[in-house]
C-alpha beads as a LAMMPS data file, in Angstrom:
LAMMPS data file: protein, C-alpha beads

189 atoms
188 bonds

1 atom types
1 bond types

-500.0 500.0 xlo xhi
-500.0 500.0 ylo yhi
-500.0 500.0 zlo zhi

Masses

1 110.0

Atoms # bond

1 1 1 -242.917 155.360 352.779
2 1 1 -242.028 151.656 352.687
3 1 1 -241.441 151.534 356.443
4 1 1 -244.750 153.270 357.099
5 1 1 -246.571 150.732 354.901
6 1 1 -244.953 147.838 356.794
7 1 1 -245.791 149.408 360.157
8 1 1 -249.417 149.982 359.128
9 1 1 -249.754 146.403 357.856
10 1 1 -248.170 144.965 361.011
11 1 1 -250.402 147.074 363.275
12 1 1 -253.492 145.792 361.447
13 1 1 -252.621 142.147 362.142
14 1 1 -254.043 140.436 365.202
15 1 1 -251.507 139.886 367.950
16 1 1 -251.864 136.736 370.038
17 1 1 -252.591 137.536 373.688
18 1 1 -249.867 136.523 376.116
19 1 1 -247.181 136.458 373.418
20 1 1 -244.561 139.175 373.506
21 1 1 -244.176 141.240 370.374
22 1 1 -240.656 141.297 368.960
23 1 1 -240.215 143.785 366.124
24 1 1 -237.336 143.155 363.729
25 1 1 -236.541 146.574 362.269
26 1 1 -233.953 147.610 359.743
27 1 1 -232.422 147.237 356.342
28 1 1 -232.115 144.368 353.849
29 1 1 -230.664 142.130 356.568
30 1 1 -234.073 142.222 358.273
31 1 1 -236.000 141.873 355.000
32 1 1 -233.925 138.879 353.962
33 1 1 -234.031 137.402 357.484
34 1 1 -237.783 137.183 357.194
35 1 1 -237.521 135.513 353.785
36 1 1 -234.508 133.261 354.427
37 1 1 -234.802 132.169 358.006
38 1 1 -238.497 131.486 358.513
39 1 1 -238.508 132.818 362.042
40 1 1 -241.382 132.015 364.393
41 1 1 -244.718 133.761 363.847
42 1 1 -244.301 136.029 366.875
43 1 1 -241.752 138.106 364.981
44 1 1 -242.975 141.280 363.298
45 1 1 -240.735 142.207 360.389
46 1 1 -240.210 145.761 359.200
47 1 1 -237.224 145.477 356.890
48 1 1 -236.588 147.600 353.814
49 1 1 -233.848 146.932 351.290
50 1 1 -231.407 149.835 351.199
51 1 1 -232.773 151.470 354.353
52 1 1 -230.442 153.762 356.226
53 1 1 -230.341 154.517 359.931
54 1 1 -231.632 157.937 358.967
55 1 1 -234.769 156.274 357.504
56 1 1 -235.175 154.144 360.614
57 1 1 -234.818 157.152 362.921
58 1 1 -237.503 159.000 360.984
59 1 1 -240.163 156.355 361.685
60 1 1 -238.940 154.801 364.947
61 1 1 -241.397 156.692 367.135
62 1 1 -244.277 155.738 364.847
63 1 1 -243.188 152.101 364.968
64 1 1 -243.194 152.064 368.765
65 1 1 -246.542 153.868 369.013
66 1 1 -248.250 151.615 366.451
67 1 1 -246.802 148.223 367.420
68 1 1 -246.050 148.517 371.161
69 1 1 -243.098 146.126 370.949
70 1 1 -241.770 144.303 373.980
71 1 1 -238.396 144.293 372.226
72 1 1 -236.937 145.799 369.063
73 1 1 -234.243 143.810 367.266
74 1 1 -232.557 146.336 364.975
75 1 1 -230.023 146.163 362.169
76 1 1 -228.942 149.356 360.474
77 1 1 -226.146 151.776 359.760
78 1 1 -224.126 149.937 357.136
79 1 1 -225.995 151.550 354.225
80 1 1 -225.406 155.031 355.659
81 1 1 -221.691 154.296 355.847
82 1 1 -221.570 152.808 352.347
83 1 1 -223.407 155.793 350.828
84 1 1 -221.711 158.581 352.754
85 1 1 -218.478 156.995 353.983
86 1 1 -219.298 158.457 357.383
87 1 1 -220.656 157.102 360.638
88 1 1 -224.362 158.021 361.077
89 1 1 -223.906 159.417 364.586
90 1 1 -226.858 161.832 364.623
91 1 1 -229.211 159.327 362.980
92 1 1 -228.392 156.576 365.475
93 1 1 -228.796 158.897 368.448
94 1 1 -232.170 160.062 367.076
95 1 1 -233.231 156.428 366.609
96 1 1 -232.074 155.570 370.132
97 1 1 -233.989 158.499 371.626
98 1 1 -237.158 157.589 369.724
99 1 1 -237.109 153.974 370.858
100 1 1 -235.300 153.676 374.181
101 1 1 -235.008 157.073 375.850
102 1 1 -238.446 158.512 375.036
103 1 1 -240.529 155.354 374.905
104 1 1 -238.772 152.874 377.225
105 1 1 -238.602 150.116 374.636
106 1 1 -235.911 147.465 375.136
107 1 1 -233.491 147.303 372.213
108 1 1 -231.214 144.593 370.868
109 1 1 -228.944 146.204 368.288
110 1 1 -226.935 144.066 365.902
111 1 1 -223.510 145.402 365.024
112 1 1 -222.090 145.678 361.527
113 1 1 -221.157 142.489 359.703
114 1 1 -217.646 142.144 358.263
115 1 1 -218.975 141.584 354.739
116 1 1 -216.215 140.415 352.397
117 1 1 -217.089 142.988 349.694
118 1 1 -216.966 146.004 352.039
119 1 1 -213.546 145.480 353.605
120 1 1 -212.538 149.104 352.939
121 1 1 -215.467 150.243 355.108
122 1 1 -214.620 147.982 358.058
123 1 1 -212.782 150.721 360.005
124 1 1 -215.929 152.879 359.818
125 1 1 -218.077 149.875 360.742
126 1 1 -215.913 149.419 363.842
127 1 1 -216.223 153.116 364.711
128 1 1 -220.015 152.882 364.316
129 1 1 -220.208 149.764 366.484
130 1 1 -218.271 151.594 369.222
131 1 1 -220.732 154.501 369.022
132 1 1 -223.680 152.101 369.288
133 1 1 -222.173 150.235 372.266
134 1 1 -221.346 153.466 374.104
135 1 1 -224.852 154.817 373.509
136 1 1 -226.489 151.601 374.682
137 1 1 -224.323 151.589 377.802
138 1 1 -225.193 155.226 378.567
139 1 1 -228.883 154.600 379.316
140 1 1 -229.882 152.101 381.962
141 1 1 -233.574 153.017 382.059
142 1 1 -234.515 149.927 380.029
143 1 1 -232.597 146.846 378.922
144 1 1 -230.388 147.338 375.873
145 1 1 -228.105 144.798 374.269
146 1 1 -225.498 144.786 371.525
147 1 1 -224.714 141.800 369.336
148 1 1 -221.199 141.972 367.988
149 1 1 -221.034 140.405 364.516
150 1 1 -217.291 140.587 363.870
151 1 1 -216.954 136.835 364.420
152 1 1 -218.864 136.325 361.121
153 1 1 -215.856 136.419 358.786
154 1 1 -216.343 133.039 357.124
155 1 1 -217.337 133.612 353.477
156 1 1 -219.782 130.689 353.670
157 1 1 -221.977 132.882 355.881
158 1 1 -222.601 135.213 352.927
159 1 1 -224.381 134.955 349.586
160 1 1 -222.439 135.181 346.347
161 1 1 -222.753 138.972 346.462
162 1 1 -220.499 138.856 349.595
163 1 1 -222.787 141.451 351.182
164 1 1 -225.919 139.662 352.376
165 1 1 -226.087 136.681 354.690
166 1 1 -226.712 133.216 353.309
167 1 1 -229.141 130.799 354.918
168 1 1 -226.154 129.487 356.898
169 1 1 -225.420 133.035 358.073
170 1 1 -229.018 133.484 359.212
171 1 1 -228.842 130.147 361.004
172 1 1 -225.879 131.578 362.940
173 1 1 -227.873 134.741 363.736
174 1 1 -230.865 132.659 364.853
175 1 1 -228.672 130.639 367.193
176 1 1 -227.059 133.756 368.610
177 1 1 -230.462 135.419 368.995
178 1 1 -231.709 132.434 371.001
179 1 1 -228.609 132.680 373.233
180 1 1 -229.161 136.410 373.724
181 1 1 -232.824 135.883 374.578
182 1 1 -231.672 133.420 377.218
183 1 1 -229.048 135.864 378.569
184 1 1 -231.693 138.584 378.640
185 1 1 -234.169 136.248 380.345
186 1 1 -236.539 137.205 377.531
187 1 1 -239.352 134.738 377.051
188 1 1 -241.568 135.213 374.026
189 1 1 -244.483 133.248 375.467

Bonds

1 1 1 2
2 1 2 3
3 1 3 4
4 1 4 5
5 1 5 6
6 1 6 7
7 1 7 8
8 1 8 9
9 1 9 10
10 1 10 11
11 1 11 12
12 1 12 13
13 1 13 14
14 1 14 15
15 1 15 16
16 1 16 17
17 1 17 18
18 1 18 19
19 1 19 20
20 1 20 21
21 1 21 22
22 1 22 23
23 1 23 24
24 1 24 25
25 1 25 26
26 1 26 27
27 1 27 28
28 1 28 29
29 1 29 30
30 1 30 31
31 1 31 32
32 1 32 33
33 1 33 34
34 1 34 35
35 1 35 36
36 1 36 37
37 1 37 38
38 1 38 39
39 1 39 40
40 1 40 41
41 1 41 42
42 1 42 43
43 1 43 44
44 1 44 45
45 1 45 46
46 1 46 47
47 1 47 48
48 1 48 49
49 1 49 50
50 1 50 51
51 1 51 52
52 1 52 53
53 1 53 54
54 1 54 55
55 1 55 56
56 1 56 57
57 1 57 58
58 1 58 59
59 1 59 60
60 1 60 61
61 1 61 62
62 1 62 63
63 1 63 64
64 1 64 65
65 1 65 66
66 1 66 67
67 1 67 68
68 1 68 69
69 1 69 70
70 1 70 71
71 1 71 72
72 1 72 73
73 1 73 74
74 1 74 75
75 1 75 76
76 1 76 77
77 1 77 78
78 1 78 79
79 1 79 80
80 1 80 81
81 1 81 82
82 1 82 83
83 1 83 84
84 1 84 85
85 1 85 86
86 1 86 87
87 1 87 88
88 1 88 89
89 1 89 90
90 1 90 91
91 1 91 92
92 1 92 93
93 1 93 94
94 1 94 95
95 1 95 96
96 1 96 97
97 1 97 98
98 1 98 99
99 1 99 100
100 1 100 101
101 1 101 102
102 1 102 103
103 1 103 104
104 1 104 105
105 1 105 106
106 1 106 107
107 1 107 108
108 1 108 109
109 1 109 110
110 1 110 111
111 1 111 112
112 1 112 113
113 1 113 114
114 1 114 115
115 1 115 116
116 1 116 117
117 1 117 118
118 1 118 119
119 1 119 120
120 1 120 121
121 1 121 122
122 1 122 123
123 1 123 124
124 1 124 125
125 1 125 126
126 1 126 127
127 1 127 128
128 1 128 129
129 1 129 130
130 1 130 131
131 1 131 132
132 1 132 133
133 1 133 134
134 1 134 135
135 1 135 136
136 1 136 137
137 1 137 138
138 1 138 139
139 1 139 140
140 1 140 141
141 1 141 142
142 1 142 143
143 1 143 144
144 1 144 145
145 1 145 146
146 1 146 147
147 1 147 148
148 1 148 149
149 1 149 150
150 1 150 151
151 1 151 152
152 1 152 153
153 1 153 154
154 1 154 155
155 1 155 156
156 1 156 157
157 1 157 158
158 1 158 159
159 1 159 160
160 1 160 161
161 1 161 162
162 1 162 163
163 1 163 164
164 1 164 165
165 1 165 166
166 1 166 167
167 1 167 168
168 1 168 169
169 1 169 170
170 1 170 171
171 1 171 172
172 1 172 173
173 1 173 174
174 1 174 175
175 1 175 176
176 1 176 177
177 1 177 178
178 1 178 179
179 1 179 180
180 1 180 181
181 1 181 182
182 1 182 183
183 1 183 184
184 1 184 185
185 1 185 186
186 1 186 187
187 1 187 188
188 1 188 189
């Protein structure tokens, strides 16, 4: 329900002509990114605290149909692993089909972060990241990209809860996102 409300609200907003629409879609990392990082106004944020890849997969087609993104920047999967201690293989593949395969929407997928408080889940995070990379590499119909986040081990990149990124962590993500946009030759305006 929360995702659908965000999608409806975003679809109702005027979109500037000539500016590409980048939809940031995912869990609390996306929600907090909007609040912490103050990204440029061209970003459309659909982030829900506690969202799972399963939740994202359920509404991904609706998101693409309603918002017509030029690029989706997605973060998700860690909550599925934390709740079920299993890699959300089916959910990610459903999400991928709903965004990339069926609707030809370019996708930039962020990998799992090595959060200090979830160290016991890191092997599953790595397994999930490998699944995501292999899936992205399997379809060349539209551009897909993976952002590996395992370099983010410094505790200063996280809030006191050792789960969510701090402003410094989001500054790192913003810098890396700018680099990836350059590598992708993706111009917002």
